[in-house]
C-alpha positions in Angstrom: 41.8 -74.5 -107.6 42.1 -70.9 -109.3 45.0 -68.5 -108.6 43.9 -65.8 -106.2 46.6 -63.4 -107.9 45.1 -64.0 -111.5 41.5 -63.5 -110.2 42.6 -60.2 -108.7 44.1 -59.0 -111.8 40.9 -59.8 -113.7 38.8 -58.1 -110.8 41.0 -54.9 -111.3 41.0 -55.1 -115.1 37.1 -55.3 -114.9 37.0 -52.1 -112.4 39.1 -50.1 -114.8 36.5 -51.1 -117.7 33.7 -50.1 -115.4 35.3 -46.6 -114.9 35.3 -46.2 -118.8 32.0 -47.5 -119.4 30.7 -45.3 -116.4 32.3 -42.2 -117.9 31.0 -42.8 -121.4 27.3 -43.3 -120.1 27.7 -39.9 -118.3 29.2 -38.2 -121.6 26.3 -39.8 -123.7 23.8 -38.3 -121.1 25.1 -35.1 -121.4 25.4 -35.0 -125.1 21.8 -36.5 -125.5 20.2 -33.8 -123.5 21.7 -31.0 -125.8 20.8 -33.1 -128.8 17.1 -33.7 -127.7 16.8 -29.8 -127.2 17.9 -29.2 -130.6 15.8 -31.8 -132.3 12.8 -30.7 -130.1 13.4 -27.1 -131.3 13.5 -28.1 -134.8 10.4 -30.2 -134.6 8.3 -27.3 -133.9 9.6 -25.5 -137.0 9.5 -28.5 -139.3 5.8 -29.0 -138.3 4.9 -25.3 -139.0 6.8 -25.0 -142.5 5.2 -28.4 -143.5 1.8 -27.3 -142.5 2.3 -23.9 -144.4 3.1 -26.1 -147.6 0.1 -28.1 -146.8 -2.2 -25.2 -146.6 -0.9 -23.7 -149.9 -1.3 -26.9 -151.7 -4.9 -27.3 -150.4 -6.0 -23.7 -150.8 -7.6 -24.4 -153.9 -5.2 -22.4 -156.3 -3.7 -23.7 -159.4 -0.2 -24.0 -158.3 2.3 -26.7 -158.6 5.8 -27.4 -157.8 8.1 -30.0 -159.0 8.9 -31.3 -155.7 5.4 -32.0 -155.1 4.7 -34.1 -158.1 5.6 -37.9 -158.6 7.5 -38.6 -161.7 5.5 -40.7 -164.2 8.5 -43.1 -164.6 11.2 -43.7 -161.8 14.5 -44.3 -163.5 16.9 -43.0 -160.9 16.9 -43.3 -157.3 19.0 -42.6 -154.3 19.1 -44.1 -150.8 20.9 -42.2 -148.0 21.6 -44.0 -144.9 22.2 -42.3 -141.5 24.6 -44.2 -139.4 27.1 -43.2 -136.7 30.8 -42.6 -136.8 31.4 -44.6 -133.5 30.3 -47.7 -132.0 29.5 -48.9 -128.4 26.0 -48.0 -129.0 24.3 -51.4 -128.8 22.4 -52.4 -131.9 22.0 -48.7 -133.2 24.3 -49.1 -136.2 23.5 -52.7 -137.1 19.8 -52.3 -137.3 20.4 -49.2 -139.8 22.8 -51.4 -141.8 20.3 -54.2 -142.1 17.4 -51.8 -142.8 19.6 -50.1 -145.6 20.8 -53.1 -147.2 17.1 -54.4 -147.5 15.8 -51.0 -148.9 18.6 -50.7 -151.4 17.7 -54.3 -152.6 14.3 -53.5 -153.1 15.2 -50.1 -154.9 17.5 -52.1 -157.2 14.6 -54.4 -158.0 12.1 -51.5 -158.6 14.3 -48.8 -160.3 16.9 -49.4 -163.0 19.6 -47.0 -161.8 20.3 -46.7 -157.8 22.8 -45.0 -156.0 23.7 -45.5 -152.4 25.0 -42.7 -149.8 26.1 -43.4 -146.4 26.7 -41.1 -143.4 28.7 -42.4 -140.7 32.0 -44.4 -140.6 30.2 -47.5 -139.0 27.7 -47.8 -141.8 30.3 -47.2 -144.5 32.6 -50.1 -143.2 29.7 -52.2 -142.6 28.2 -52.1 -146.0 31.5 -52.3 -147.7 31.9 -55.4 -145.8 28.8 -56.7 -147.3 30.1 -56.0 -150.6 27.6 -53.2 -151.4 29.1 -50.3 -153.5 28.8 -46.9 -152.1 28.7 -43.7 -154.5 29.0 -41.0 -151.6 30.1 -41.3 -148.1 30.0 -38.5 -145.3 31.8 -38.6 -142.1 31.6 -35.1 -141.0 28.5 -35.4 -138.9 28.9 -36.1 -135.2 26.5 -35.6 -132.3 26.0 -31.8 -133.2 25.0 -31.8 -137.1 24.8 -28.5 -138.5 22.3 -27.0 -140.8 24.9 -25.6 -143.3 26.4 -29.0 -143.5 23.1 -30.9 -144.4 22.2 -27.7 -146.7 25.0 -28.4 -149.1 24.0 -32.2 -149.2 20.2 -31.1 -149.9 20.9 -28.6 -152.5 22.9 -31.3 -154.6 20.0 -33.5 -154.2 17.6 -30.7 -155.0 19.9 -29.9 -158.3 19.9 -33.7 -159.2 15.9 -33.9 -158.8 15.5 -30.7 -161.1 17.7 -31.8 -163.7 16.0 -35.3 -164.1 19.1 -37.1 -162.5 17.3 -38.0 -159.4 13.7 -39.3 -159.3 13.3 -40.6 -155.8 15.0 -40.2 -152.6 14.7 -42.4 -149.6 16.1 -41.8 -146.2 17.0 -44.6 -143.8 17.5 -43.5 -140.2 16.5 -43.8 -136.5 13.1 -41.7 -135.8 13.1 -40.3 -132.5 9.8 -40.7 -130.9 10.5 -40.7 -127.2 13.2 -41.2 -124.7 11.8 -44.8 -124.4 11.2 -45.4 -128.0 13.5 -44.9 -131.4 12.4 -46.5 -134.5 14.4 -47.5 -137.5 12.5 -45.7 -140.2 12.7 -45.8 -144.1 11.1 -42.4 -145.4 10.6 -41.0 -149.0 11.7 -37.1 -149.2 11.8 -36.6 -152.7 9.0 -36.3 -154.2 7.9 -34.6 -151.0 4.1 -35.6 -152.2 1.3 -35.0 -149.6 2.3 -32.9 -146.7 -0.7 -33.5 -144.4 0.4 -33.2 -140.9 -2.9 -34.4 -139.7 -2.6 -37.8 -141.3 -3.9 -40.3 -139.2 -6.0 -38.3 -136.9 -9.7 -38.3 -136.7 -10.0 -34.8 -138.2 -7.8 -35.2 -141.3 -10.7 -36.1 -143.6 -12.9 -33.1 -142.6 -10.2 -30.9 -143.1 -9.0 -32.2 -146.4 -12.4 -31.6 -147.6 -13.0 -28.2 -146.0 -9.5 -26.9 -146.8 -7.0 -25.1 -144.8 -7.8 -23.4 -141.5 -6.0 -20.3 -142.3 -6.5 -17.8 -145.2 -3.3 -16.3 -146.9 -2.7 -13.3 -148.8 -0.1 -14.0 -151.3 2.4 -11.2 -152.1 3.7 -11.2 -154.8 2.1 -14.6 -156.1 1.4 -18.2 -154.7 3.8 -19.6 -157.1 6.8 -17.3 -156.0 6.0 -18.2 -152.4 6.1 -22.0 -153.1 9.3 -21.7 -154.9 10.9 -20.5 -151.8 9.0 -22.4 -149.2 8.8 -26.1 -150.8 12.8 -26.5 -151.2 13.2 -25.1 -147.6 10.6 -27.8 -146.4 12.8 -30.3 -147.9 16.0 -29.1 -146.3 14.3 -28.7 -142.9 13.1 -32.2 -143.2 16.4 -33.7 -144.1 17.8 -31.7 -141.3 15.4 -33.3 -138.7 16.4 -36.9 -140.1 20.0 -36.1 -139.0 19.0 -34.6 -135.7 16.8 -37.6 -134.9 19.7 -39.9 -135.8 21.9 -38.0 -133.4 19.6 -38.1 -130.5 18.9 -41.9 -130.9 22.7 -42.5 -131.1 23.3 -41.0 -127.8 20.4 -42.7 -126.2 21.5 -45.9 -127.7 25.0 -45.6 -126.3 23.6 -44.2 -122.9 21.6 -47.5 -122.6 24.5 -49.7 -123.9 26.9 -48.2 -121.4 24.5 -48.3 -118.6 24.1 -52.1 -119.2 27.9 -52.6 -119.4 28.4 -50.8 -116.2 25.9 -53.3 -114.4 27.2 -56.2 -115.8 30.7 -55.0 -114.7 29.4 -54.7 -111.1 28.0 -58.3 -111.5 31.3 -59.6 -112.5 33.1 -57.9 -109.9 31.0 -59.3 -107.5 31.5 -62.8 -108.8 35.1 -62.5 -109.2 35.3 -61.3 -105.4 33.6 -64.3 -104.4 35.9 -66.6 -106.4 38.8 -64.6 -105.2 37.9 -64.9 -101.6 37.3 -68.7 -101.8 40.6 -69.3 -103.7 42.4 -67.2 -101.0 40.8 -69.0 -98.2 41.3 -72.1 -99.9 45.1 -71.5 -100.2 45.4 -70.3 -96.6 43.6 -73.7 -95.4 46.1 -75.7 -97.7 49.1 -73.8 -96.0 47.6 -74.3 -92.6 47.2 -78.1 -93.2 50.8 -78.1 -94.4 52.1 -76.6 -91.3 50.1 -78.9 -89.2 51.5 -81.9 -91.0 54.7 -80.8 -90.6 54.4 -80.1 -86.8 53.0 -83.6 -86.5 56.0 -85.3 -88.6 58.5 -83.6 -86.2 56.9 -84.6 -83.2 
């Protein structure tokens, strides 16, 4: 028969763990709300600047930009994997690590020189454990990534692309679609290529033939405007990837901690039943011993 004292000790331990998981769930919920507000605000800006670049490239003008043109031969590629610094968020980090590992293997098969950059302590340790060398690693990003931090990384990538040290950049991150849906995504950010926001919609073909809806007056010139807008578009897109990853991490942690709290409740109920049965069984045995002793005396 189980020892009631041991069962009671286990039940108290589970109750303490439940308090921790419940607290972490509440913290993740609060952080998720703030991160979602930042991501939603950045979405409008990202869509608008992308639409602007799309309109400029489809305005019928003889303008071009290196970031919009694919290289004839891709010799150097980089893969950036965005993971979290902390765990306890379900399969969030594991899914990203597997996707990054698969994408890196594909790039190595296609491109002679590939480098790997990883953001997040969990991704760094996970990929190193799998024997994959990491060229650059970032651990300064938490649930509130700042634009100046992402801008520093984006500037280095743009400089490498401009000097020919980089021909392609892929980013593996968790894309935030809604509270109920986040998808691990592999996206090529360099070269930017086609920036049509209406891709996949019914009127995209019509707009591509008719040109942009808006007419622009360029001052001083379309070339100078593209020179400023296109790099900014890349930086904003990369920043949006970090924001989506931060939101998705908090959602994953919120769901994981909620599930852990519910499992703790079930375990507490099960241990309480076992404890009551063991306690009742011990009382019954003690009563039987007393009755047996009385009968022996009499």
